[in-house]
C-alpha positions as CSV (number, residue, x, y, z in Angstrom):
1,M,134.0,145.9,-10.5
2,V,135.5,145.4,-7.5
3,K,132.9,147.1,-5.5
4,Q,130.2,144.8,-7.2
5,K,131.9,141.6,-6.3
6,R,131.9,143.0,-2.5
7,K,128.2,143.5,-2.8
8,I,127.5,140.1,-4.2
9,A,129.6,138.3,-1.6
10,A,127.9,140.7,1.3
11,Q,124.5,139.6,0.1
12,L,125.1,135.7,0.0
13,P,124.3,133.8,3.0
14,A,126.7,132.7,5.6
15,T,127.1,128.9,5.5
16,N,128.7,126.7,8.7
17,G,128.5,123.4,7.1
18,N,125.0,122.5,7.5
19,D,123.0,122.5,4.2
20,S,119.7,122.3,6.5
21,E,119.8,125.4,7.8
22,G,119.2,127.0,4.4
23,S,116.7,124.4,3.1
24,D,112.8,124.5,3.1
25,Y,112.6,121.6,5.7
26,E,114.1,120.4,8.2
27,V,115.2,116.7,9.1
28,E,115.2,115.3,12.7
29,W,117.6,112.6,13.2
30,Q,116.6,109.5,15.3
31,V,119.1,107.0,16.3
32,K,117.6,103.5,17.3
33,P,119.2,102.1,20.7
34,T,120.4,98.5,20.3
35,P,118.5,95.7,21.7
36,A,119.5,94.0,24.8
37,K,120.4,90.3,24.7
38,L,117.6,88.0,25.7
39,T,119.0,84.8,28.3
40,K,117.9,81.4,27.4
41,A,115.4,81.3,30.4
42,E,113.8,84.5,28.6
43,Q,113.5,83.1,25.4
44,F,112.3,79.7,26.2
45,P,110.1,80.4,29.4
46,L,109.0,77.3,31.7
47,P,105.4,76.2,32.3
48,A,103.9,78.5,35.2
49,S,103.3,75.3,37.0
50,V,106.7,74.0,37.0
51,E,108.3,77.7,38.0
52,K,106.0,77.7,41.3
53,K,107.5,74.1,42.1
54,L,110.9,75.6,41.6
55,K,110.1,78.6,43.6
56,K,108.6,76.3,46.7
57,P,111.6,75.3,49.6
58,P,112.2,71.6,49.2
59,G,110.1,69.5,51.7
60,K,107.3,71.7,51.8
61,L,105.0,70.2,49.2
62,N,101.3,70.6,48.9
63,R,99.0,67.9,48.9
64,Q,98.0,68.4,45.4
65,D,101.4,68.1,44.5
66,S,102.3,64.9,46.4
67,S,99.1,63.2,45.0
68,S,100.0,64.1,41.3
69,E,103.4,62.7,42.1
70,E,102.0,59.6,43.3
71,D,99.8,59.2,40.4
72,E,102.7,59.8,38.1
73,S,104.5,57.1,40.1
74,E,101.6,54.6,39.4
75,D,101.2,55.4,35.9
76,D,105.0,54.6,35.6
77,D,104.4,51.4,37.6
78,E,101.6,50.6,35.2
79,G,103.6,51.2,32.2
80,K,106.6,48.9,33.3
81,L,103.8,46.4,34.5
82,G,102.1,46.6,31.3
83,A,105.1,46.1,29.0
84,N,106.2,43.1,31.1
85,G,102.4,41.8,31.3
86,L,100.0,41.5,34.4
87,P,99.2,38.3,35.5
88,T,95.8,36.8,34.1
89,L,92.6,35.9,35.6
90,T,92.5,32.5,37.9
91,T,90.1,29.8,36.6
92,A,87.3,30.8,39.1
93,Q,87.4,34.5,37.9
94,I,87.2,33.3,34.3
95,G,84.2,31.3,34.9
96,A,82.4,34.1,36.9
97,I,83.0,36.3,34.0
98,L,81.7,33.8,31.6
99,E,78.8,33.1,33.3
100,T,77.7,36.9,32.7
101,V,78.7,36.7,29.1
102,K,75.8,36.6,26.6
103,N,77.2,33.4,24.6
104,N,79.7,31.9,27.1
105,K,80.3,28.8,24.6
106,R,82.5,30.9,22.4
107,F,85.4,32.7,23.7
108,V,85.7,36.1,21.6
109,L,88.3,38.7,22.3
110,M,88.4,42.0,20.8
111,V,92.2,43.4,20.0
112,K,92.7,46.9,19.8
113,N,95.5,49.2,18.8
114,L,96.5,46.9,15.6
115,N,98.0,48.3,12.7
116,F,95.9,48.8,9.6
117,T,98.4,46.6,7.5
118,T,98.5,43.5,10.0
119,A,97.2,40.5,8.4
120,K,95.1,37.7,9.6
121,E,98.0,35.4,9.6
122,E,100.0,37.3,12.0
123,I,97.3,38.0,14.7
124,H,96.9,34.2,14.4
125,S,100.3,33.3,14.9
126,H,100.6,35.9,17.7
127,F,97.7,34.5,19.7
128,S,98.7,30.9,19.2
129,Q,101.4,31.1,22.1
130,A,98.0,31.6,24.4
131,G,96.4,28.0,22.8
132,T,94.4,27.0,20.2
133,V,92.9,29.6,17.6
134,K,89.5,29.1,16.1
135,G,89.5,32.1,14.3
136,V,90.2,35.6,13.3
137,R,87.9,38.4,12.0
138,I,88.8,42.0,10.7
139,P,85.7,44.1,10.0
140,K,86.0,45.7,6.5
141,F,84.6,49.2,7.2
142,R,86.3,50.6,10.4
143,S,87.4,53.8,11.8
144,S,90.4,52.5,13.5
145,A,92.3,49.1,13.7
146,F,91.1,46.3,15.8
147,A,89.8,43.0,15.2
148,F,88.2,39.8,16.8
149,V,89.9,36.6,18.2
150,E,88.2,33.7,19.0
151,M,90.0,31.2,21.0
152,A,88.9,27.4,20.9
153,D,88.9,26.5,24.8
154,P,88.5,28.3,28.1
155,G,92.3,27.8,28.6
156,G,93.5,29.6,25.7
157,F,91.0,32.0,26.5
158,Q,92.6,32.8,29.9
159,K,96.2,32.9,28.9
160,A,95.2,35.2,26.0
161,F,94.8,37.9,28.4
162,L,98.6,37.9,29.0
163,L,99.1,39.0,25.7
164,D,97.7,42.4,26.7
165,K,100.4,44.9,25.8
166,S,102.5,42.8,24.1
167,V,104.0,44.1,20.7
168,L,102.5,43.0,17.3
169,D,103.8,44.5,14.3
170,G,105.5,47.2,15.8
171,K,102.4,48.3,18.2
172,K,101.2,47.5,21.6
173,I,98.1,45.8,21.4
174,S,95.6,45.8,24.0
175,V,93.3,42.7,24.8
176,N,89.8,43.0,26.0
177,L,86.6,40.7,26.4
178,S,84.0,40.7,23.5
179,E,80.9,38.8,23.0
180,S,80.1,37.0,19.7
181,G,77.7,38.4,17.1
182,N,77.9,41.0,14.3
183,K,75.7,44.1,16.0
184,K,75.7,44.9,19.6
185,S,73.3,47.3,21.2
186,V,74.6,50.6,23.0
187,S,73.8,48.9,26.5
188,R,75.5,45.9,25.5
189,I,78.6,47.7,24.6
190,Q,78.7,49.8,28.2
191,L,78.4,46.7,30.0
192,L,81.5,44.9,27.8
193,E,83.2,48.1,29.1
194,K,82.5,47.9,32.6
195,K,83.6,43.9,32.7
196,N,86.9,45.0,30.9
197,A,87.4,47.7,33.8
198,E,86.5,45.0,36.5
199,I,89.0,42.4,34.3
200,R,92.0,45.2,34.8
201,K,91.3,45.4,38.8
202,L,91.2,42.1,38.9
203,R,94.5,41.4,37.2
204,K,96.1,44.1,39.5
205,K,94.8,42.5,42.2
206,N,96.2,38.9,41.0
207,K,99.8,40.3,41.7
208,K,99.9,39.0,44.9
209,S,98.0,35.7,44.2
210,S,100.2,32.8,43.4
211,K,97.6,30.8,41.5
212,A,97.4,33.5,38.8
213,A,101.3,33.6,38.9
214,E,101.2,30.0,38.0
215,I,99.7,30.6,34.6
216,S,102.0,31.5,31.8
217,L,102.4,31.4,28.2
218,A,104.8,28.4,28.1
219,P,103.1,25.0,26.8
220,D,102.0,22.9,29.3
221,T,104.2,19.3,29.2
222,V,101.7,16.5,29.6
223,S,104.1,13.5,30.7
224,L,102.9,10.4,28.3
225,P,103.6,6.8,29.6
226,A,106.6,5.3,28.0
227,R,106.0,3.4,24.8
228,P,106.8,-0.6,24.9
229,E,109.3,-1.7,22.6
230,P,108.3,-3.7,20.0
231,P,109.0,-7.4,19.9
232,K,112.6,-8.4,18.4
233,D,112.7,-10.5,15.3
234,K,115.3,-13.3,15.3
235,Y,116.4,-12.6,11.8
236,L,115.8,-8.7,11.6
237,D,116.8,-7.9,14.8
238,K,119.9,-10.2,14.9
239,P,123.3,-8.4,15.4
240,K,125.6,-8.0,12.7
241,Q,129.1,-9.8,12.9
242,K,132.0,-7.6,13.4
243,W,135.3,-8.5,11.5
244,L,138.4,-8.0,13.0
245,T,140.7,-5.4,11.3
246,K,144.2,-6.3,9.6
247,K,145.8,-5.4,12.9
248,E,143.7,-7.0,15.1
249,V,144.3,-9.8,13.5
250,K,148.2,-9.7,13.6
251,V,147.8,-9.2,17.5
252,L,145.8,-12.1,18.1
253,K,148.4,-14.5,15.8
254,R,151.3,-13.0,18.4
255,N,149.1,-13.8,21.6
256,T,148.2,-17.2,20.7
257,S,150.8,-20.0,21.2
258,L,151.9,-22.9,19.3
259,K,150.2,-25.4,21.4
260,A,146.6,-23.4,20.8
261,K,147.5,-23.4,17.0
262,F,148.1,-27.3,17.0
263,K,144.9,-27.9,19.2
264,N,142.9,-25.8,16.7
265,L,144.5,-27.8,13.5
266,S,143.6,-31.2,15.3
267,Q,140.0,-30.0,15.8
268,K,139.9,-28.9,12.6
269,G,141.0,-32.5,11.4
270,V,144.3,-31.5,10.3
271,K,147.5,-33.0,11.1
272,A,150.3,-31.8,12.0
């Protein structure tokens, strides 16, 4: 029995703790490396144009960069002036523009960038700052929010351009020249666009014009002659008699002497 146990122990393979050596297949152990932490600059890279500008030394900018910066500054200036409002056109400029309009007896403006919920009454009250508004028309079928405002006279039409870039119902509106009539041809629309571009150029030039600077949205104060006073009536306009108070009567009594009292009594026919 002892010999048989020794034979069985000799036949068993020696295991050194690795079960994989005696198994039918081998397993390869792979360890994944931990990824490196990315910096904020690598996570959020800057645009290529900005990186180029940062790499360039200060003071040495290309012409394109300088021109782009100038354009940006001009845009900023335009935005500031637009928020405050550019000066309007002079009376001579308004007259020259109205001569080119088809029906120059009607002073029609096109108001863009409105809210779809803005009512006619709100537009009417907003443009009444410039002058008398003859009418407001909002088209029924429209893809964008716009309206037509007709002013009653050339003065209100001239001042209405000062409301360009003003805020109405929470949005900055743009005021443009338009013409009367429901349907306009493509050529007429293109002509109006050219005229509006000319108007913007003229308004920018008028920054140095004293005549254009005088025109504002403040109402014109007209000095009327003083009204003559109506003739006085001897009964109605008679001054009311002022009665003395008790204190005033006491003071008078103290101040008057006995001689004066006797004189008053004698005048009244009373013997002392």
